[in-house]
C-alpha positions, -999 to 999 in steps of 0.1 A, spaced: -1 0 1 12 35 -8 6 69 7 -22 82 -13 -5 119 -17 21 140 -3 -6 158 20 0 154 58 -36 141 61 -31 113 36 0 104 57 -22 101 88 -47 80 70 -19 56 58 -7 51 93 -42 41 106 -46 18 76 -14 3 80 -14 -1 119 -50 -7 129 -45 -45 134 -17 -36 160 -30 -4 179 -64 14 185 -71 47 170 -58 69 197 -23 50 200 -21 53 163 -27 92 168 -1 95 195 25 75 174 19 98 145 24 130 164 58 116 177 69 108 142 59 140 129 76 158 157 108 137 150 110 139 111 90 171 104 95 192 136 58 194 138 43 197 174 8 184 177 -9 216 170 11 222 138 0 186 126 -37 197 132 -34 230 116 -14 217 87 -35 189 75 -37 199 38 1 208 36 22 189 13 53 172 25 84 169 6 94 135 -11 124 130 11 102 135 44 75 114 29 98 84 22 110 87 60 74 86 71 69 55 49 100 37 61 90 45 97 56 31 93 71 -2 76 92 -7 107 62 -1 132 42 -25 112 67 -53 123 59 -43 160 88 -24 168 80 2 193 81 39 180 107 50 205 130 23 192 123 31 156 130 69 163 158 59 185 145 84 211 119 89 239 108 117 261 110 116 297 103 144 324 105 170 296 137 158 281 147 136 250 166 105 258 186 81 234 171 49 235 178 13 220 169 -21 224 196 -27 251 175 -4 274 142 1 285 115 24 272 110 49 300 77 49 314 54 75 330 52 59 364 88 64 365 85 99 359 59 102 386 89 88 412 114 113 397 89 141 402 84 130 439 123 128 446 129 162 431 102 177 451 111 162 482 151 166 481 160 199 466 186 200 495 200 168 491 236 167 477 241 131 466 221 105 447 224 70 436 204 51 410 208 13 408 199 -2 377 199 30 356 193 19 320 191 48 298 200 70 324 167 89 326 163 89 365 200 104 372 202 128 346 164 140 351 174 147 387 208 162 380 190 188 355 165 195 385 193 197 412 225 209 393 247 213 424 239 173 434 265 148 429 248 120 411 259 83 410 244 53 387 249 18 385 240 -10 356 253 -44 350 250 -39 313 278 -20 296 258 -15 263 233 2 287 259 23 302 271 34 266 237 48 262 233 66 295 268 82 290 255 96 256 226 109 274 244 125 301 267 141 275 237 154 254 222 170 282 254 185 299 250 165 330 278 151 349 270 118 362 294 93 377 283 58 358 296 25 375 294 -10 360 286 -34 385 263 -66 392 242 -57 424 234 -93 429 271 -102 437 278 -103 473 308 -79 469 292 -57 441 314 -26 432 296 0 452 327 4 472 340 20 440 321 49 453 340 50 485 312 72 501 278 72 514 249 90 497 217 108 508 193 93 485 192 59 469 167 52 441 160 21 420 134 9 395 151 -26 394 137 -56 373 104 -67 389 82 -85 365 77 -121 375 80 -148 351 45 -160 355 34 -125 343 49 -130 306 16 -143 292 -2 -110 303 22 -89 288 22 -69 256 41 -88 225 56 -54 217 75 -54 253 83 -92 252 97 -91 216 116 -58 220 126 -47 253 157 -63 273 145 -91 297 175 -85 317 159 -52 327 123 -65 331 123 -100 346 133 -116 379 145 -149 373 145 -177 399 122 -182 428 127 -150 448 107 -123 433 119 -94 453 156 -104 450 169 -70 436 148 -51 463 166 -71 491 202 -65 476 195 -29 477 181 -26 509 208 -46 525 232 -23 508 215 5 523 233 -4 556 265 10 543 257 31 513 228 54 530 236 78 556 215 83 585 183 102 578 190 91 541 160 83 519 154 51 498 129 51 469 118 22 447 95 18 419 75 -13 426 55 -42 410 21 -37 428 20 -76 432 51 -76 452 50 -43 469 37 -56 504 66 -82 505 92 -53 497 78 -32 524 78 -62 549 114 -68 541 124 -33 543 109 -31 580 124 -63 588 159 -50 579 156 -27 609 176 -3 590 146 24 586 127 45 610 98 50 585 85 28 555 56 40 532 38 26 502 27 51 480 3 49 449 7 60 411 -17 84 393 -38 52 384 -42 41 420 -19 13 420 7 6 446 38 17 428 60 33 452 82 28 484 99 55 504 118 47 533 141 70 558 172 53 574 176 55 612 
């Protein structure tokens, strides 16, 4: 199938016709707005007010090729190699998770509550969207980020450079008993993590777009302990987190209470709270160290 003409309205119609078996109408519209912004520099309002405008042939080909990739069920963020997060545009690839709105909520909470904090550490940083967003909002802070994947850290380092933020990145496996947090040789005031938390038995409920494209290393907890990553980070807080420092987690609502219970049983914290996201799901944990 070809695009009927060079008019923008026909490009939109083409996307709806080609992608209707994969996405619903609203999702296709949202995707097209991202594509138009990326290739044409058209924001949403400009798309809506230029429906009868003609697109040059070069851009038309880009829109067509993009749609062909989307039809293969590749997420639009990976096709465009970019994703928006907390008002910033991040480089993404299949080596890192696509940033989620829930994680934006976590960053917003941290930024609002910790303007005077001077040091932050993010476990499992992926694209670097959490530490970079925090550094942009609190420029005076020292920000550290850890990830097991060297490929992910290369993406995160590029993002940090693109946003002119100085982040200390560490390649380490937090599941190792002697993992390399000692490289920091210091304590921090804020510890953050959005670790792998999807249980293996949840795979059959997940979108094929996610399963086929996003890195399973960053998504799934392997083995029998569904909160293993949380436990390791909580244990590490004994040495890493200063007295009065705060721990923030993004959670799987299905295991949120288990994480809270383990946090309390660690006896490291004065206060442990579960918080809901905007959709009302139990999504975050906040704890203050003794």
